[in-house]
C-alpha positions, 0 to 999 in steps of 0.5 A, a space after each residue: 497466454 496473452 489473450 487469456 490474461 487480457 480476457 481475465 482482466 476484461 471479463 472478470 477483473 474489470 466488471 468486479 472492480 467497476 461494480 465497486 467504484 473502480 475505473 480502469 487505466 491500463 493495468 491500474 484500477 483506481 477509486 477516489 473517495 474524498 482525500 483518499 485514492 485506492 489502487 489495485 495494480 496488475 503487474 506482469 512478471 519480467 520472466 514471462 514467455 509464450 507458454 506462461 504468463 506470471 503476474 502480481 496484484 499490488 494494492 495501494 492507498 494514497 492520501 492527498 491530505 498527507 501530501 498537503 501536510 508534509 509539503 509534498 506535491 499533491 497528485 490525484 493520479 498516483 502510481 501504486 509505488 507512490 502510495 502511502 500504504 502498499 502491499 502485495 495482495 498475498 500479504 493482505 490475504 495471508 497467502 504463501 504464493 505471491 503471484 498468479 500464473 496462466 499456463 496452457 493447462 490452467 483452469 481459467 474458471 478456477 483462477 478467475 474464482 480465486 482472483 475474484 475472492 482475493 480481490 473481494 478481500 482487498 475491497 473489504 480492507 479498502 472499505 474499512 479505510 474511511 479517512 486519513 486517520 484510518 490510513 495512518 492506523 493501517 500504516 502504523 500497523 502494517 507499513 514497517 519502514 515503508 514511508 516511515 519518514 512521511 508518516 512520522 512527519 505527518 503525525 508530528 505536524 498534526 500533533 498526534 503525539 499518541 500515535 507518533 509515540 506508538 509508531 516509534 515504539 513499534 519501529 524500535 521494537 522491530 528494528 531497534 536491535 539492528 545496527 541500521 536503527 541508528 540511521 533511522 533514528 538520525 533521519 527521524 531526528 532530522 525531521 524534529 530539527 527541521 520543524 524546531 521541535 525540542 523533543 527527541 526520539 528518546 523522549 518518544 520511546 519513553 
C-alpha cells in the first residue's frame, strides 16, 4: 500500500501541482506569489496498516504581510497548520468524506481521477486569491474562530473598520449566544487596549 501511495503522489499529484506552479517538499506542495504562500499537504493517518493507507489533504494560505503588520516573525516556509487560512479539501469541495484510502481492491485510476478533480477545485480557489485583501475576505467568510485574534488585529492595525465590523458581527451571530463568547470578547478587547483604541467590541457590533 505504501508503494501505491508513493506512486500516486509522484505519478499523479506531483505532475499536476508542478504544472500549476507548486514545488514539492516532503508531503507538502508550496506555491509562492508576492506576499502569499499556498500550501497543499498530504497527511497520512495514524491508523494506517499494511493492508490500508488512509490520508487527508489539507490546504492553507499564509500571508507574510499579516505577519509583518501584527508583529509576528515572518516565515517564508510555513507549515500548513501555521497558515492564516486552513481547510481540509473536503470542506472546500463540500464532500461528506474527509479522507481518502488505498486498499488492495482500490481502483487506483479512479482514485487518481477523483484526487486530480479535487485538487483542481483547490487550485481554482487559490487562483482567486490575488492578494492579502482577498485572503482576509476568505478568512472572514470561512475561518470562524481559526486565527480570529490575528485577523482582528490585522484589520484593526490597517484601519479596515468596515471589514472589522463585518467580521465581529459574523462571529457574534455564530458564537454570541454561547457562554464562551465572553472569553472571545475579552481576548479581542485586550487587543484594542494593547493598541490604545477607545472603541469597544460593543461599538463594533452596532
